[in-house]
VMD Tcl script that draws the C-alpha trace (Angstrom):
set ca {
  {140.24 99.89 156.20}
  {138.11 102.41 154.27}
  {140.43 103.93 151.65}
  {140.68 100.93 149.31}
  {139.68 97.30 148.81}
  {142.13 94.41 148.89}
  {141.97 91.24 146.79}
  {139.79 89.29 149.19}
  {137.19 92.07 149.42}
  {137.28 92.68 145.66}
  {136.84 88.98 144.98}
  {133.94 88.77 147.43}
  {132.33 91.85 145.81}
  {132.65 90.38 142.31}
  {131.14 87.08 143.41}
  {128.28 88.82 145.21}
  {127.48 91.33 142.47}
  {127.93 89.18 139.36}
  {127.65 85.56 140.54}
  {130.15 84.62 137.77}
  {129.35 81.63 135.59}
  {131.64 79.15 133.91}
  {131.56 81.14 130.68}
  {132.63 84.32 132.49}
  {136.39 84.20 132.04}
  {137.48 87.84 131.98}
  {136.71 91.11 133.77}
  {137.62 94.57 132.52}
  {138.04 97.64 134.69}
  {137.04 100.63 132.52}
  {138.65 104.04 133.08}
  {138.10 107.28 131.15}
  {141.03 109.64 130.69}
  {141.20 113.44 130.83}
  {142.31 115.50 127.87}
  {142.67 119.14 126.86}
  {138.89 119.56 126.49}
  {138.17 118.09 129.94}
  {141.22 118.52 132.18}
  {142.16 116.33 135.10}
  {141.19 116.96 138.72}
  {142.49 115.42 141.97}
  {139.45 113.18 142.53}
  {139.66 111.85 139.00}
  {143.36 111.16 139.32}
  {142.83 109.33 142.59}
  {139.98 107.28 141.07}
  {142.26 106.11 138.26}
  {144.90 105.16 140.81}
  {142.30 103.17 142.74}
  {141.21 101.40 139.56}
  {144.80 100.49 138.70}
  {145.23 99.15 142.23}
  {142.14 96.97 141.85}
  {143.58 95.50 138.67}
  {146.87 94.71 140.38}
  {145.08 93.15 143.39}
  {142.73 91.05 141.27}
  {145.41 89.96 138.81}
  {147.52 88.68 141.71}
  {144.53 86.72 143.01}
  {143.63 85.03 139.72}
  {144.02 81.56 141.24}
  {141.26 82.47 143.71}
  {138.60 83.95 141.40}
  {139.66 82.40 138.07}
  {139.22 85.55 135.94}
  {141.57 87.29 133.56}
  {141.73 90.95 134.60}
  {142.37 93.84 132.24}
  {142.54 97.61 132.63}
  {140.77 99.30 129.69}
  {141.18 103.05 129.13}
  {139.45 105.43 126.77}
  {139.18 109.13 126.01}
  {136.45 110.78 128.10}
  {133.17 111.46 126.26}
  {132.68 115.02 127.56}
  {129.30 114.45 129.30}
  {127.66 112.06 131.74}
  {125.90 109.17 129.97}
  {127.06 110.14 126.49}
  {127.78 107.19 124.20}
  {131.15 105.48 124.57}
  {133.84 106.09 121.94}
  {134.51 103.62 119.14}
  {137.99 102.71 120.39}
  {139.74 101.93 123.67}
  {143.14 100.70 124.85}
  {144.33 97.80 126.99}
  {146.75 99.21 129.55}
  {149.11 97.85 132.18}
  {148.14 99.25 135.60}
  {151.68 100.51 136.20}
  {151.71 102.31 132.82}
  {148.46 104.26 133.11}
  {148.80 107.43 131.00}
  {148.06 110.78 132.60}
  {145.88 111.94 129.70}
  {144.22 110.53 126.60}
  {146.62 112.54 124.48}
  {149.39 110.13 125.47}
  {147.60 107.12 123.98}
  {149.19 105.52 120.92}
  {146.62 105.53 118.09}
  {148.29 102.46 116.62}
  {147.42 100.42 119.73}
  {143.73 101.36 119.70}
  {141.23 98.49 119.81}
  {137.61 98.35 118.78}
  {135.60 99.00 121.95}
  {132.96 96.48 120.96}
  {135.57 93.75 120.57}
  {136.94 94.54 124.00}
  {133.47 94.23 125.49}
  {132.92 90.92 123.69}
  {136.10 89.57 125.30}
  {135.13 90.70 128.83}
  {131.70 89.60 130.01}
  {132.14 91.33 133.39}
  {132.82 95.07 133.71}
  {133.65 97.49 136.51}
  {133.52 101.14 135.42}
  {134.90 103.56 138.08}
  {134.85 106.49 135.65}
  {134.75 110.26 135.91}
  {131.76 110.56 133.56}
  {128.91 108.12 133.93}
  {128.92 105.18 131.51}
  {125.62 103.84 132.89}
  {123.37 104.79 129.97}
  {125.59 103.46 127.16}
  {126.38 100.25 129.05}
  {122.68 99.68 129.74}
  {122.14 99.88 125.99}
  {125.21 97.82 125.03}
  {125.01 95.05 127.66}
  {121.99 93.20 126.17}
  {123.65 93.23 122.75}
  {127.07 92.15 124.05}
  {125.80 89.75 126.74}
  {127.89 91.54 129.34}
  {127.26 92.63 132.93}
  {128.44 96.10 133.86}
  {128.74 97.64 137.34}
  {129.03 101.37 136.71}
  {130.74 103.51 139.35}
  {130.85 107.10 138.06}
  {132.51 109.51 140.47}
  {133.61 106.65 142.70}
  {135.65 107.75 145.68}
  {137.08 106.11 148.81}
  {134.15 107.61 150.75}
  {131.89 105.14 148.96}
  {133.76 102.04 150.09}
  {131.60 101.60 153.25}
  {128.57 101.38 150.94}
  {130.13 98.37 149.18}
  {130.16 96.52 152.51}
  {126.44 96.84 153.26}
  {123.89 94.02 153.50}
  {122.73 93.97 149.89}
  {120.30 91.14 150.54}
  {118.25 93.51 152.72}
  {118.83 96.45 150.37}
  {117.62 94.32 147.46}
  {114.48 93.38 149.41}
  {113.59 97.01 150.10}
  {114.33 98.07 146.53}
  {112.03 95.38 145.12}
  {109.25 96.44 147.50}
  {109.50 99.96 146.09}
  {109.67 98.65 142.52}
  {106.43 96.72 143.07}
  {104.72 99.89 144.33}
  {105.95 101.89 141.32}
  {104.77 99.15 138.97}
  {101.27 99.34 140.45}
  {101.07 103.13 140.56}
  {99.49 105.11 137.74}
  {100.87 108.42 138.96}
  {102.81 110.17 141.69}
  {102.14 113.51 143.34}
  {105.16 115.34 144.72}
  {104.84 118.42 146.93}
  {107.91 120.56 147.53}
  {108.44 123.48 149.86}
  {111.12 126.13 149.41}
  {112.51 127.89 152.49}
  {109.76 126.27 154.52}
  {107.08 128.44 152.95}
  {106.55 128.46 149.19}
  {104.82 125.32 147.94}
  {105.18 123.70 144.52}
  {103.39 120.63 143.20}
  {104.49 118.18 140.51}
  {102.29 115.43 139.08}
  {104.10 112.53 137.37}
  {102.26 110.23 134.98}
  {103.54 106.66 135.59}
  {101.26 104.81 133.18}
  {102.64 102.54 130.45}
  {105.90 102.03 132.32}
  {107.66 99.31 134.30}
  {109.91 100.23 137.21}
  {113.47 98.99 137.71}
  {115.13 97.59 140.81}
  {118.81 98.41 141.32}
  {119.78 96.52 144.43}
  {123.50 96.15 143.75}
  {123.19 92.63 142.29}
  {123.78 91.86 138.59}
  {123.60 88.07 138.25}
  {121.96 88.01 134.80}
  {123.91 88.53 131.54}
  {122.90 91.53 129.49}
  {122.46 93.91 132.41}
  {124.19 96.99 133.78}
  {123.64 99.17 136.83}
  {125.27 101.32 139.45}
  {127.47 100.10 142.24}
  {127.09 101.05 145.07}
  {123.37 100.79 144.57}
  {120.06 100.77 146.37}
  {117.16 102.35 144.46}
  {113.98 101.66 142.55}
  {113.27 103.98 139.66}
  {110.83 104.57 136.83}
  {110.64 106.77 133.73}
  {107.45 108.86 133.73}
  {105.27 108.37 130.65}
  {106.53 110.68 127.89}
  {103.37 110.75 125.74}
  {104.62 108.70 122.82}
  {101.31 106.85 122.25}
  {99.12 108.59 119.65}
  {96.01 110.05 121.23}
  {97.22 109.45 124.78}
  {99.15 112.51 126.03}
  {101.19 112.44 129.20}
  {99.66 114.06 132.25}
  {102.99 115.03 133.83}
  {102.95 118.71 134.76}
  {103.72 121.16 137.56}
  {106.78 122.86 139.02}
  {110.09 121.20 139.84}
  {112.28 123.25 142.22}
  {115.99 122.46 142.20}
  {118.58 124.14 144.39}
  {121.76 124.69 142.40}
  {124.36 126.35 144.55}
  {122.57 128.92 146.69}
  {119.82 129.57 144.14}
  {116.56 127.68 143.73}
  {115.68 127.20 140.05}
  {112.01 126.66 139.25}
  {111.38 124.50 136.18}
  {107.84 124.71 134.77}
  {106.86 121.25 133.53}
  {104.34 120.62 130.75}
  {103.89 117.33 128.88}
  {106.72 115.77 130.91}
  {109.22 118.42 129.77}
  {110.67 121.49 131.50}
  {109.44 124.08 129.03}
  {110.80 127.14 130.77}
  {112.46 128.51 133.91}
  {110.17 130.79 135.91}
  {112.64 131.83 138.59}
  {115.13 134.68 138.31}
  {118.84 134.91 138.98}
  {122.15 134.07 137.34}
  {121.75 130.30 137.75}
  {118.16 130.42 136.54}
  {119.27 132.40 133.51}
  {121.97 129.85 132.77}
  {119.53 126.95 133.02}
  {117.04 128.74 130.79}
  {119.75 129.19 128.15}
  {120.72 125.52 128.36}
  {117.09 124.47 127.90}
  {116.66 126.78 124.95}
  {119.77 125.30 123.30}
  {118.95 121.66 124.16}
  {115.22 121.10 124.84}
  {115.85 117.38 125.53}
  {117.67 118.43 128.71}
  {114.27 119.23 130.16}
  {112.76 115.76 129.74}
  {111.62 114.28 133.07}
  {113.66 111.11 132.75}
  {113.36 109.42 136.12}
  {111.59 109.24 139.46}
  {114.04 107.50 141.76}
  {113.63 106.16 145.28}
  {116.86 105.39 147.14}
  {117.04 103.48 150.41}
  {120.60 103.79 151.72}
  {119.94 106.59 154.22}
  {118.32 103.99 156.45}
  {121.68 102.18 156.61}
  {123.44 105.16 158.14}
  {125.06 106.61 155.01}
  {125.39 110.35 154.46}
  {125.74 112.38 151.24}
  {129.30 112.71 150.01}
  {128.80 115.04 147.05}
  {128.89 112.31 144.39}
  {125.61 111.47 142.70}
  {126.51 107.77 142.31}
  {126.01 107.36 146.03}
  {123.88 110.37 146.93}
  {120.98 109.41 144.65}
  {120.76 106.03 146.41}
  {120.02 107.74 149.72}
  {116.50 108.99 148.97}
  {114.19 110.73 146.52}
  {115.64 112.00 143.25}
  {114.25 113.31 139.97}
  {116.36 113.24 136.80}
  {116.23 115.34 133.65}
  {117.45 114.42 130.18}
  {118.20 111.04 128.60}
  {115.75 108.27 129.43}
  {115.92 105.56 126.78}
  {118.46 103.52 128.78}
  {115.73 103.18 131.43}
  {112.96 102.31 128.97}
  {111.95 105.83 127.93}
  {111.92 107.61 124.59}
  {114.63 110.29 124.83}
  {118.14 109.35 123.74}
  {121.15 110.76 121.88}
  {119.08 111.41 118.74}
  {117.06 114.05 120.61}
  {120.22 116.04 121.42}
  {122.14 118.19 118.97}
  {125.50 116.45 119.43}
  {126.87 113.44 121.37}
  {128.64 115.86 123.72}
  {125.30 117.43 124.67}
  {123.68 114.20 125.89}
  {122.98 114.30 129.62}
  {121.04 112.51 132.35}
  {121.19 114.71 135.44}
  {119.86 113.56 138.83}
  {118.61 116.01 141.44}
  {118.59 114.53 144.95}
  {116.16 115.79 147.59}
  {117.88 115.54 150.94}
  {118.38 118.43 153.42}
  {122.18 118.14 153.25}
  {122.09 118.41 149.46}
  {119.25 120.88 148.87}
  {118.78 122.62 152.23}
  {116.32 125.20 150.83}
  {114.08 122.59 149.16}
  {112.13 119.89 150.99}
  {110.14 117.01 149.58}
  {107.24 117.66 151.91}
  {105.09 114.85 150.50}
  {105.27 112.05 147.94}
  {102.08 110.09 147.29}
  {101.52 107.20 144.91}
  {98.13 106.88 143.23}
  {96.74 103.53 142.08}
  {93.88 102.35 139.89}
  {90.54 102.83 141.62}
  {91.66 105.96 143.48}
  {93.78 104.37 146.22}
  {96.45 106.70 147.55}
  {99.60 105.59 149.37}
  {101.50 108.10 151.50}
  {105.08 107.19 150.59}
  {107.21 110.05 151.97}
  {106.83 113.00 154.30}
  {109.46 115.64 154.94}
  {112.18 113.91 152.90}
  {111.75 110.50 154.56}
  {109.72 107.33 154.00}
  {106.59 106.77 156.07}
  {105.89 103.27 154.77}
  {107.06 100.27 156.75}
  {109.82 98.22 155.19}
}
mol new
graphics top color blue
foreach p $ca { graphics top sphere $p radius 0.5 }
foreach p [lrange $ca 0 end-1] q [lrange $ca 1 end] { graphics top cylinder $p $q radius 0.2 }
display resetview
C-alpha cells in the first residue's frame, strides 16, 4: 500500500524516528489551515485528511505505542519557515475545519503550552514549520519531524533503510565539517558556464538522516541530507569569501543571481521571471542570503522528484536562499520586513527539476590545499 500508513507502520515509524523515552507520553500531529489570504488547494486538503487519518489510526493503537495522540491545528503563517502563531487549537480528527476562519477564538490555546504537553511532533503542513520548530525545540525539549508539502508519493521514502541513509549523511557531514570552501560549477543549456565559490569556514555541518532520538531537535521527514550554512561574514575583520553566479531555473527561464559577500545582490539575467526576482530582492534583501549548501542522498535509493521540496531536496545537490539562523547562521526574521516575508527557499539541481541547469562540478577544498571531487554532472563521484 502506498497511499497511506496504517497503525502498525505509523507506530514503527515513530519508534524508529524518535526512539520514545519513558517521559515521552504524548504526540501531536500539527496541521496548518487555509484562510482567505491563502486559499485551500487539493493537495493541501488531502494532506489534512491524511493527518486526521494518522491521528485516528494512532489513537486506536494507544495500547501498542503508549502515547496520547492529539491533532493540533493553526492558522497558516503565509510563508514557508515563518514563525508559528501564538495560538493553536486541539481538534478531533472527525471535526477538522475546512478553514481557519471556522475556528472558535474562545477555544484557542497557547501554542507554547501545547508544545510543552507534547514532546513528540509530526508536522505534515502546507507551509514549512522546520525553521521555527528548530528554534523552539531546544527551548521546549521537544522533537519535531517536519513534513511540509507531504503527499502520498512520499510514503515509499518513509520505508527506506534509514540506517544506511544515516551512514551516508554522516559521511557527507564529516566532509563538510572539514572543508573550508566549496567550488560549484554550473552549465546552462550545456554551454554557458557559471562559477560559485562558497566560504564554509566558521561553520559546523548538520546531518539529517531521518532519526531524531535526542530531545530538543527537529528535522525533516522523509530525510537524507547533510547541509551547512556558508559563512555570512559576521566576524569583524573577517569578511566572507562567498561570491559568483548562482543560476536557477524557475519555470522555463533561467535566473542568474550575482552573489557578493554571501548575498544575491542583483539579478543579471533578463525576462519576466528575472524581473520579478529582482523586484523581490529589492523589497527584501534578506531573501538573497545564501542560507544553505545541501547534499541529499536519496536518488541512490531509486527515488525520483515528485515536485515537493521536502523530498526533492533530499535527492541531491541544493542551494537555499533566505533564512539561515535555524541552521546556525545569522539571518532570521529580524532581517525581514514582516513575519509574512520570511522565507527559506531551496533550489534543487537535478535534471528533472532544472533541465536547463546542470551542476557540472562540485569540489570541496580543505586546509593545506587538498581538493576533493565530490560531484560531476549532477551526481556523486565519491564512494559511499
